[in-house]
C-alpha positions, 0 to 999 in steps of 0.5 A, spaced: 605 143 381 602 139 375 606 142 370 612 140 374 610 133 375 609 133 367 616 136 366 619 131 371 615 125 368 618 127 361 611 129 358 612 134 352 611 141 353 605 145 350 605 145 343 606 153 343 612 153 347 615 147 343 614 151 337 617 157 340 623 154 343 624 150 336 624 157 332 629 160 337 633 155 336 633 155 329 634 163 329 640 161 333 643 156 329 642 161 323 646 166 326 651 161 328 652 160 320 652 167 318 657 169 324 665 168 323 668 161 325 671 165 331 664 167 334 662 160 338 655 158 340 657 161 347 658 168 344 651 167 340 647 165 346 651 171 350 649 176 345 642 173 345 641 174 352 644 181 352 639 183 346 633 180 350 635 184 357 635 190 353 629 189 350 625 187 356 628 193 360 626 198 354 619 195 354 619 195 362 621 203 362 616 205 357 610 201 360 612 204 367 612 211 364 605 210 360 602 207 367 605 213 371 601 218 365 594 214 367 590 216 373 583 217 375 582 224 373 577 229 376 571 231 372 572 237 367 569 244 369 564 247 365 569 252 361 573 246 359 567 242 356 565 248 353 572 250 350 572 242 348 566 243 344 568 249 340 574 246 338 570 240 336 566 244 332 572 247 328 576 240 328 571 234 328 574 227 330 571 220 328 572 218 335 569 221 342 574 225 345 573 227 353 577 232 356 579 232 364 583 236 369 589 234 372 593 237 379 599 234 376 604 239 373 605 235 366 601 236 360 597 238 356 597 231 353 592 226 349 592 219 352 589 213 349 587 211 342 580 209 340 577 213 346 582 219 347 582 223 353 585 230 353 588 231 360 589 239 362 593 241 368 588 245 372 594 250 373 594 251 365 587 253 364 588 259 369 594 262 365 591 262 358 586 266 355 580 263 352 583 263 345 589 260 347 586 254 351 582 253 345 588 252 341 591 248 346 585 243 345 585 243 338 592 241 338 591 235 341 585 234 337 589 234 331 593 228 334 587 224 335 585 225 328 591 223 325 592 217 330 599 219 332 598 215 339 598 209 335 603 211 330 608 213 336 606 206 340 608 202 333 614 206 332 617 205 339 615 198 339 620 197 334 625 201 337 624 197 344 626 191 340 632 194 336 634 198 342 642 197 340 641 201 333 642 209 334 639 210 327 632 208 330 632 213 336 634 218 331 628 217 326 623 216 332 625 223 335 625 226 328 618 223 327 616 226 333 617 233 331 614 231 324 608 229 328 608 236 332 609 240 325 603 237 322 598 238 328 601 245 328 599 246 321 592 243 322 591 248 328 593 254 323 588 251 317 582 252 322 583 259 323 587 260 329 591 266 329 599 264 329 600 269 334 595 266 339 597 259 337 604 261 338 603 264 345 599 258 347 605 254 346 610 258 349 606 259 355 605 251 356 612 250 355 614 255 360 609 253 365 610 245 364 616 242 361 615 235 362 616 230 356 611 225 355 612 217 354 611 214 347 604 213 345 602 219 349 602 226 345 604 232 348 604 239 346 610 241 348 614 237 343 621 237 340 624 242 335 620 248 339 624 253 336 623 251 329 616 250 330 615 257 333 619 260 327 614 256 322 608 258 325 610 266 326 613 266 319 608 263 315 612 256 314 606 252 314 602 256 308 606 252 303 601 247 299 601 240 301 606 235 298 606 228 298 614 228 299 614 228 306 609 223 307 613 218 302 619 220 306 616 218 312 613 211 309 620 210 307 623 211 314 618 207 317 619 201 312 627 202 313 626 202 321 623 195 320 627 192 315 634 194 316 634 191 323 631 185 321 
């Protein structure tokens, strides 16, 4: 009620709100000066509303998917904690990682960034051998070590802001595949046999084929056929190169600068 009365009495709004309105007006004025003369201010406002509505819709959809991926998970079993301890001894990570079991048929997946939790469906633990289950945990630990959830969240936030650009959606999908391949390479480098690792991935995809939300790393990611061929065919045995990292950095810069 106080805000309404102050607005009616002509009292200036909060400084941050006035600054935000001024900046939006400046952006619209700049757009009006760039666009052809046939595009009037009304068209610019309509386009701005469409852009804002699309951004809000994509962000809301993303938040709903993240919210649906969270939940209160029952405590893990002794076998699951033991498998996580073995995986951590092979691939240590700088933060504390927990494992949780879920009755839902989605996963395994890594939730969180600074306090990550590996969520494993209970149905999956009984379908995998001990070595295959450890390989699954190692894959999620690789995501935690590389901070892939943080990178995916930052990239998807840019995609949500510039949802109308199909190039960004393509680059996001390509980067998802590159993250999965990088984690596959880490798992193989710690000594997991390729056949055991490939068998674990195939069993996961056969039992639980559910896509993860951006910001949640899942083992059954994109480009599955290419990944399996690289795992079994020795495609990850080539020496490390800085070229892929430079390419990914260039694409990230392109995703940000070109839409702006």
